[in-house]
N, C-alpha and C positions, 0 to 999 in steps of 0.2 A: 436621160442624161449625154447623151452626145447629141446636141445640134451640129449639124456641118453645115447646113446650108438655109438662107433664107434671103427674102426680099427688102430690098431698103430703097430708100430715097436720100441723094446726094445733099449733104447740108453745105458743106465746103469744100474747097479742094484752092491749097496752097501751097507753098515750096518751104522745104524744110533749108536749113542754114546750107548743107553740104548738095544743094540742088536738088534735092528729090521731090518725088510728089506727096503730098500729106492729103488724104480724106478723110471726112466725118461724114457721118451717116445718120440717119436716123434712129437706126437700130443694128446690132451687128448679131453675127454668130460667132465673130473672132474674140479670143481669148490673147488678152492684154499680157505682157510681161508681169508678174507679181505672185508673192505667197511663195518663192522659189521654184515658181512651175515656169517653163519658157512660152515666149509668145506661138500663137497661129501664125502659118503662113497659109496661101490660098488666092483666090481671084475675086475682083469685082469685075464682074462683066471681062472685058479685054483686059484690064490690069491686072498686074502682079502685085499682090500683098507681099512683102518681104520681111516685113517688121510691123508690128503692133504694139503701140504705146498709150497708157491711160496717163491723162493729165491732171492736174491738182484739182481740175474743174469738174473732174468727173467723166470729160471728152474722149473717145478710143478714136487714136489716129491710125491710119491703115497707109502704111509707107511704103513705097515702091518707088523703081524706077521712071526716069523723066521718060517723057513718049506719050504713049495714049493713054488719055485717062477720063473718066467719066465728067459731066460737066454737071453744075450745080442745078439743082430741081429733076435731075433725071433718076428715074427708075433703074435699078439696078438688081441683078442677079448676085450672089454673096457665094463662093464654094470653098469651103476649107478642106486643106490637106489631109487626107483621111489617114495616112503613113505616120505624117507629125505628128498629128492630134494623137493617134492611138499611143505612141510614142509616150509623148509628155504624161499623159493620161495613166498610164503605167505605172511610171515611175514616180509619179504624184502619189498616188494611189499606195503603193509601196512604202512611200513614206508614212503615211496614217497608220498603215498596218504594222511599221517597227515601234511608232508610238503607243498604238494600242497593247501591244505586246509589253513596252515597259509599263505602261498602266496598271496593270496586273501583277508583273515581277518586280518592278520596283516604283511601288506606288508614292513614294515623297519624291520621285525626280520630276522637276520641273522643267516641260519643254520651252524651248528658246526658236531660235531661228531652224530654218531646214532648207537645203537646195535639191531638189530635183530634177538634176540635168543626166545627158548620157556623159558627161564626162566627169561630174561632181553630184554624186549623191549622197545624202546623209541628214541625220536629225540631231542636233544637239540639246543637252540639258544644264541644267545647274544643281545643286545640292546632289550629284550623282555620285558617290561613291564607287568604285569597280576593285573587282578582285581576278583572279587567274582564270574563272568559271562566269565571269559575266558574258563574254561573246557567246559562247553555249547555250548558257540559259536564253539570252536573248532568240537567237537561230532555234532553238525548240520553241520558244515561243512564238514565234511568226510561223514556223511550220506548223504549230496546232492549230491556228488562226485560218491558214491558206486551207487547210485540211477540210475545213467546216463549207468550201464553198458559200458562203454567204451569199445572199443578195441585200445588196444596197438599200436605202429609203431615202427620200429629201423631203424636206417641209421648211416652210417660213414660220416662224415664231418672232414673237417680241423679245426686247433684252432681258426682259424679267422672268421670263421663260427658261432659257438660255440654262440656267443652273441646273434645272431638271432633268438635262438631257446631255449636259456636257462637262467634265469633268476640269477642265480649266477655259475659264472665259475672259478673254484681252480685254484689256480697259479701253482701248480706242474704238470698239466697237458702235455703230450710230444707236442714239437710242430711240431716234422720232422714224424709224421706218422696222417693217419685218426683215428679220436676218436668217438668212439660209443655212440650214445645219443638215449635212449630211451624215446619215446613219449607218456605221458601220457594224450590223445588228443593234445594238445597245451602248453602243461608242458612239457618241456626238460629236461631229466636231463643225462647228461654225465657219464654213471655209466657201471661198467665191470660184475654186479651182474646179476644174475637171476631173470627174472621178468614174471609176468603172463601176458598173450595174452589179457585176458579179466578182466575188475576188479571183473565181478561176481563170479570170482574161488576164489577170495579172502576169502569171504566170509563179517560176520560183525564184524567191526572193533569199541572196545569202548576205548575210553580213559578215563583213570582209576586214573590219577594224573597228576594236572602242579603244579610243586614246582621251585621257583628262590632261590639259592645258590650262592654267590659270583659272582654274578652278570649274572649267566648262568641258564635258565631256561629251567628244562627238562619236554618234553611232555609223559608222558609213556603211552603206549596201551598195549591191548591184543588184541587177533584175536582168534574168534570163531572157538571152538573145537582144540585149541593147546594149549593157554595158558590161 
């Protein structure tokens, strides 16, 4: 679940518009920002990785300060900052637990976008009516899931197999390659982000607000020791 280091070969070294160094590798253990989860930081040899971006071609850009950097063709060792990764993983996994609770409590709610950052953690839904009991219902559902200390699993399946594992299947998933599914018990999520292997590693999740605006219901949360 948590790949924190790898060896790679430098494929390109260039400059960003603001003068920073931009490195592309033949493989990477760094997570690029996406899916509501923030990027990793860390090191590529002596080079400090401050930002990680994925472009439209699927290339991962490791961006850092101008100065010491590897050269094209060089073999390098990559290390992810464990502390930041762990925070991002716990926040991201907590969002899936909130969604898992709502899939049982509010099966007609349609999940939308989510954000899983220390300063902003929420999951949004449409077709999601609420009342004065909704927040407490979600909190109780989340607590019940966390109390099980479920061990998550991961597998790769075809797009056709997704409907057997996942309640909601996004339309934009590729059909020409295997899709990674993370299983929170029997709750499948097609997701490329990082996840805890044991739900006990998330810590306590507190539902802080449930608010509906312009037909969208936002369920905000925070995670013990982070936000």
